[in-house]
C-alpha positions in Angstrom: 18.8 -15.8 -24.1 17.8 -15.2 -20.6 18.0 -18.1 -18.1 14.6 -19.2 -16.6 15.5 -17.8 -13.2 16.0 -14.3 -14.7 12.7 -14.4 -16.6 10.9 -15.4 -13.4 12.7 -12.7 -11.5 11.7 -10.0 -14.0 8.1 -11.3 -13.9 8.1 -11.3 -10.1 9.5 -7.7 -9.8 7.2 -6.5 -12.6 4.3 -7.5 -10.5 5.7 -6.2 -7.2 6.5 -2.8 -8.7 3.1 -2.7 -10.4 4.4 -2.4 -13.9 1.6 -4.5 -15.5 0.8 -1.8 -18.1 4.4 -1.8 -19.3 5.8 -4.0 -22.0 9.3 -5.1 -21.0 11.5 -6.2 -23.8 14.8 -7.8 -22.8 17.9 -8.5 -24.8 21.2 -10.1 -23.9 24.1 -8.2 -25.3 27.9 -8.0 -24.8 27.9 -4.4 -23.7 24.7 -2.8 -22.5 24.5 0.8 -23.8 28.0 0.2 -25.3 29.5 0.4 -21.8 32.1 -2.1 -20.8 31.3 -1.7 -17.1 27.5 -1.8 -17.3 25.7 -5.0 -16.2 22.4 -3.8 -17.6 20.6 -0.7 -18.8 17.1 0.3 -19.7 15.6 2.7 -22.2 12.2 3.8 -20.9 9.7 5.0 -23.5 6.9 6.6 -21.5 4.8 7.5 -24.4 4.3 3.9 -25.4 4.9 2.2 -22.0 7.7 0.1 -23.4 11.0 -0.5 -21.7 14.0 -2.0 -23.5 16.3 -3.7 -21.1 19.7 -4.8 -22.1 21.5 -7.3 -19.9 25.2 -8.2 -20.2 25.8 -11.6 -21.8 27.7 -12.9 -18.8 24.5 -13.2 -16.8 24.7 -16.2 -14.5 22.8 -19.2 -15.7 22.0 -20.0 -12.0 20.3 -17.6 -9.6 22.7 -14.9 -8.4 21.9 -12.3 -5.7 23.9 -9.5 -7.5 22.1 -10.1 -10.8 18.7 -10.0 -9.1 19.8 -6.6 -7.6 20.7 -5.4 -11.1 17.3 -6.5 -12.4 15.4 -4.7 -9.6 17.6 -1.6 -10.3 16.6 -1.5 -13.9 12.9 -2.1 -13.2 12.9 0.7 -10.7 14.1 3.0 -13.5 11.0 1.9 -15.4 8.8 2.6 -12.3 10.3 6.1 -12.0 10.4 6.6 -15.8 7.5 9.0 -15.9 9.0 11.3 -13.3 12.5 11.4 -14.9 11.0 11.8 -18.3 8.9 14.7 -17.1 12.0 16.4 -15.6 14.1 15.7 -18.7 11.6 16.6 -21.4 9.4 19.2 -19.8 11.3 21.0 -17.0 14.9 21.1 -18.0 14.3 22.6 -21.4 12.5 25.5 -19.7 15.7 26.4 -17.9 18.4 28.8 -19.2 21.0 26.9 -21.2 23.7 27.2 -18.5 21.3 25.7 -15.9 20.2 22.8 -18.2 23.5 20.9 -17.9 23.6 21.4 -14.2 20.0 20.2 -13.8 20.6 17.1 -15.9 23.8 16.2 -14.0 22.0 16.8 -10.7 19.1 14.5 -11.7 21.5 11.7 -12.7 23.6 12.2 -9.6 20.5 11.9 -7.4 18.5 9.3 -9.2 21.2 6.6 -9.5 22.0 6.3 -5.8 18.4 6.4 -4.9 17.5 3.6 -7.3 20.4 1.6 -6.0 19.3 2.0 -2.4 15.7 1.2 -3.2 16.8 -2.0 -5.1 18.9 -3.1 -2.1 16.0 -2.4 0.3 13.5 -4.3 -1.8 15.7 -7.3 -2.2 16.4 -7.4 1.6 12.7 -7.1 2.3 11.9 -10.0 -0.1 14.5 -12.2 1.7 13.2 -11.3 5.1 9.5 -11.2 4.6 7.5 -14.2 5.8 4.1 -12.5 6.2 5.0 -11.3 9.7 6.5 -8.1 11.0 10.1 -7.7 10.0 12.4 -7.6 13.1 14.9 -4.8 13.4 
């Protein structure tokens, strides 16, 4: 079961990222996506606007900065889900078979660092924002 802070965190970022039309289903599991290293993962279903988020069962019971970063990261995948789905389902299949693998690897290689960077920026902005201009 998710701790209250994590539920509130998901609700907060769902609103900030304008994901109101999405149904977010969360589950606490020992290994998200059967990956020992993963803290969380998300399966985005763009046709139904449902996202299934798996969060590793060692999630802190008290607020944790790194876990909030992880939550933002997964919700950004939801926000970008229509774009990545379009590329994966509509564009990549139109490529020659040799190019498909390269295109898929390139998409993954570029999306993950971008999502990670955006998550860090959003978290930093949340911490620094007081309704006034953010100082450099």
